[in-house]
C-alpha positions, 0 to 999 in steps of 0.5 A, spaced: 507 498 504 504 500 497 504 494 494 500 491 500 496 496 496 499 495 489 496 498 483 495 492 479 491 493 473 494 489 467 495 482 469 492 477 465 491 473 471 486 478 474 481 476 468 478 470 465 481 471 458 488 471 455 493 477 455 492 478 447 485 480 448 486 485 454 491 489 449 486 489 444 481 491 449 485 496 452 487 499 445 480 500 443 478 503 449 484 508 448 481 510 441 474 511 443 476 515 449 480 520 444 486 518 448 490 516 442 493 521 438 498 520 432 504 519 437 505 512 440 502 511 447 508 511 451 510 518 448 504 521 449 501 518 456 504 523 460 508 530 460 512 530 466 518 534 468 525 531 468 528 528 474 532 533 478 539 530 479 540 533 486 535 535 492 536 539 498 532 541 504 530 547 501 526 543 495 522 539 500 516 541 504 518 542 511 514 537 515 513 535 522 514 527 523 513 524 530 518 519 532 513 515 536 506 512 533 500 514 536 497 510 541 490 510 541 483 506 540 483 502 534 477 498 535 472 503 532 476 503 525 476 496 525 469 495 526 467 500 521 472 496 516 467 490 517 461 494 516 458 493 509 453 499 508 454 502 501 459 497 499 458 492 494 460 485 495 465 483 489 469 477 492 468 471 497 473 466 496 479 463 500 476 466 507 476 473 504 471 478 503 472 483 498 468 490 497 468 496 492 464 502 492 463 509 489 466 515 491 463 522 490 467 526 486 471 520 483 471 515 477 475 510 481 472 505 486 474 505 493 476 497 495 476 494 501 477 487 504 479 482 510 481 475 512 485 471 516 492 470 516 495 464 520 501 468 523 501 472 530 499 480 529 506 482 530 509 478 525 504 480 520 504 488 521 512 487 521 511 484 514 508 490 511 514 495 513 519 490 511 523 494 505 528 488 504 522 483 502 517 487 499 518 484 492 517 477 495 509 479 495 508 485 492 507 484 484 511 488 480 515 492 485 521 494 483 524 499 489 521 501 495 524 505 500 523 510 506 525 517 503 524 522 509 520 522 516 521 517 522 521 510 520 517 506 522 512 511 526 511 517 521 515 517 514 515 518 507 515 512 502 517 511 495 515 506 491 516 504 483 512 499 480 513 496 473 508 496 468 508 492 461 512 496 455 505 499 452 505 503 459 510 508 463 512 505 469 508 508 475 511 511 482 508 513 488 510 517 494 506 517 500 506 519 507 505 513 512 503 513 519 503 508 524 498 507 530 498 502 535 492 499 540 495 495 545 489 494 549 486 490 543 492 488 540 492 492 533 497 495 529 494 500 523 498 504 518 495 510 514 497 512 507 495 519 505 498 523 499 503 528 501 506 534 498 513 532 500 518 534 494 521 528 491 524 528 484 519 525 478 523 520 474 522 521 466 518 518 463 515 514 469 508 517 471 507 519 478 500 516 481 497 518 487 495 513 493 488 517 495 488 514 501 489 507 505 488 503 511 491 497 513 490 494 520 492 488 523 489 485 529 490 479 533 484 474 533 481 474 540 481 466 540 488 465 537 492 471 540 499 468 539 497 464 532 492 468 528 491 475 525 485 478 522 487 483 516 483 489 514 485 493 508 481 499 505 484 503 499 483 508 493 488 509 488 489 513 482 495 511 477 494 517 473 496 518 466 491 516 460 489 509 463 481 510 462 478 510 469 473 504 468 479 500 466 482 501 472 476 499 476 476 493 472 483 491 473 483 493 481 477 488 482 481 482 485 486 487 489 483 485 496 483 477 494 490 478 491 493 482 497 491 477 502 493 471 499 500 474 498 500 476 505 499 469 507 504 466 503 509 471 506 507 470 513 508 463 512 516 464 511 520 462 516 525 468 515 520 473 517 521 476 524 517 481 528 520 488 527 524 490 533 520 497 534 513 493 534 516 488 539 518 493 543 511 497 543 507 491 545 512 489 550 511 496 553 504 495 554 504 490 559 509 495 563 507 501 568 504 507 564 510 511 565 514 506 561 514 507 554 517 502 548 524 504 546 526 509 540 528 506 534 535 505 532 539 508 526 538 501 523 531 501 524 530 509 521 534 508 515 532 501 512 536 499 505 533 501 499 529 495 495 531 493 488 529 487 485 
């Protein structure tokens, strides 16, 4: 869920001075980088087409979606996310480690973080694809919805993020693939860009989630009660926001994401998604048996509006 992977660059809680200072700095940076013209920022930030009022199948790129998640060994991925090679430690607090690194060919840092969540891994993995309650822990999320594919195994996700009035809102369209590892009790979600056609809403700016991975693993010594969450991502909000400012505001993303996820997992209303429950229940069955196919209610979650 993107707002596990939120692109939050403007909250005054992210930096040790007040919001007025942030706007002064922002305005100065825009001026110095030549990104402010005689027109207001909100009128010039992006020139994007008007949203189409209707879409049909011929307007969408033909993509093939899997109805079942890939069953694979995810331990190498989790192990690689623990590695610190070429990563700079930026956060070490509340049992959370956060890192950043430069990415060749990009001005935007990649970020990653990991830490414990006091809830079973199936429950935490279910929160990430819970469209109904995503805004409870993803700050500034207005709408999150599935707009294509086969939810929750392989689908297209749309997210609308609200921004301060000086900026246009952002929206993101990403492909999400679920992979599971029954042997090591891991669920992982892989977010990638997609050419799936979905209308752009004027005057919002279409950002891009360059890549993201969220992996949830049961703790070996506390399988039924605790999880470890690993997350890694790089995202570009596009528009005229200077990249150095994007990097600055994203620094707290690993910590903020995991703290919010912990709070959501502590709520009694959070339940294990039937698809995930069936997938891991099936892992104890003979190899010829598989978990159930998702029902229509699983495949068509309601839109989320705040």
